[in-house]
C-alpha positions in Angstrom: 21.6 191.0 219.0 21.1 189.7 215.4 21.2 186.1 214.1 23.6 185.3 211.2 21.8 183.6 208.4 23.7 180.8 206.6 23.8 180.9 202.8 21.9 177.7 202.4 18.7 179.1 204.1 18.7 182.1 201.8 19.0 179.9 198.7 16.2 177.7 200.1 13.9 180.7 200.3 15.0 182.3 197.1 14.4 179.1 195.1 11.4 178.1 197.2 13.1 174.7 197.6 10.6 171.9 197.9 12.3 170.2 200.8 13.6 173.2 202.8 12.0 176.4 201.5 9.1 176.6 203.8 10.9 175.5 207.0 13.8 177.8 206.2 11.4 180.8 205.7 9.7 179.9 209.0 13.0 179.9 210.9 13.8 183.3 209.4 10.4 184.7 210.4 10.8 183.3 213.9 14.2 184.9 214.4 13.4 188.2 212.6 12.5 190.0 215.8 16.1 189.6 217.0 17.4 190.9 213.7 18.8 189.0 210.7 22.2 189.6 209.1 24.4 187.9 206.5 28.1 187.4 206.8 30.1 189.1 204.0 31.2 185.6 202.9 27.6 184.5 202.5 26.9 187.7 200.6 29.6 186.7 198.1 28.4 183.1 198.0 25.0 184.3 196.9 26.3 186.0 193.7 25.7 183.1 191.4 22.1 182.8 192.5 21.5 186.3 191.2 23.7 186.1 188.1 26.1 188.5 189.8 23.4 191.3 189.9 24.0 193.2 193.1 20.8 195.2 192.8 18.6 192.1 192.5 20.5 190.4 195.4 20.1 193.5 197.6 16.4 193.7 196.8 15.9 190.1 197.8 17.8 190.5 201.1 15.9 193.8 201.8 12.5 192.1 201.0 13.2 189.3 203.5 14.6 191.6 206.2 18.3 190.5 206.1 20.9 193.2 206.7 24.0 192.8 204.4 26.2 195.9 204.5 28.3 194.7 207.5 32.0 195.0 208.2 34.3 192.1 209.0 36.3 192.8 212.1 39.8 192.0 213.3 38.3 189.9 216.1 36.5 187.8 213.6 39.7 187.4 211.6 41.4 186.1 214.7 38.5 183.7 215.5 38.6 182.4 212.0 42.4 181.9 212.2 42.1 179.9 215.4 39.1 177.9 214.1 40.7 177.0 210.8 43.9 175.8 212.6 41.8 173.7 215.0 39.7 172.3 212.1 42.7 171.3 210.0 44.3 169.8 213.1 41.2 167.7 213.7 40.9 166.7 210.1 44.5 165.5 209.9 43.7 163.2 212.8 40.5 162.0 211.2 38.3 163.5 213.9 36.2 165.8 211.7 34.8 166.0 208.2 36.2 168.2 205.5 34.7 171.7 205.6 35.1 174.6 203.3 36.9 177.7 204.6 33.6 179.6 204.0 31.9 177.7 206.8 34.8 178.6 209.1 34.5 182.3 208.2 30.7 182.3 208.6 31.0 180.6 212.0 33.7 183.0 213.2 31.4 185.9 212.1 28.4 184.4 213.9 30.3 184.3 217.1 30.2 188.1 217.2 26.4 187.9 217.0 23.6 186.0 218.6 24.4 182.8 216.7 23.8 181.1 213.4 20.7 180.0 211.6 21.5 177.0 209.3 20.2 173.7 208.2 23.8 172.3 208.3 24.7 172.4 212.0 27.2 169.6 211.8 29.3 171.8 209.5 29.9 174.2 212.5 29.6 172.2 215.7 33.1 170.6 215.7 34.9 173.8 215.3 32.4 176.1 217.1 31.0 174.0 219.9 29.8 177.0 221.9 28.1 178.7 219.0 24.3 179.0 219.3 22.8 177.3 216.3 19.2 177.1 215.2 17.9 174.8 212.5 14.6 174.7 210.6 
């Protein structure tokens, strides 16, 4: 079963980020044997990094071995619905940090797969405590 790659790791590798580029690439290399995929939400989040050029973006993802032509399922929608409700409830009680809806959607998608590769585990742990997460 494949690992879902968070957007931040892809940008780290693309930009050869001084602080995270190498460690993010190593994490992707280590998980590649299980398969690497990107959530449709992350695919959309990458658009600015490629100036909206789908061809360049697809070439990059192909080159690093990340599958991207994946469907979003009703099960993932239901997970995201539940997770967003739980997140907002916790936030209203001051028990979690503010998190963008994109992280909720990516986490819900990752639950259908082996887990999530990210350098921002705290963005996911409150809402998805059972989600397998690997960090660089």
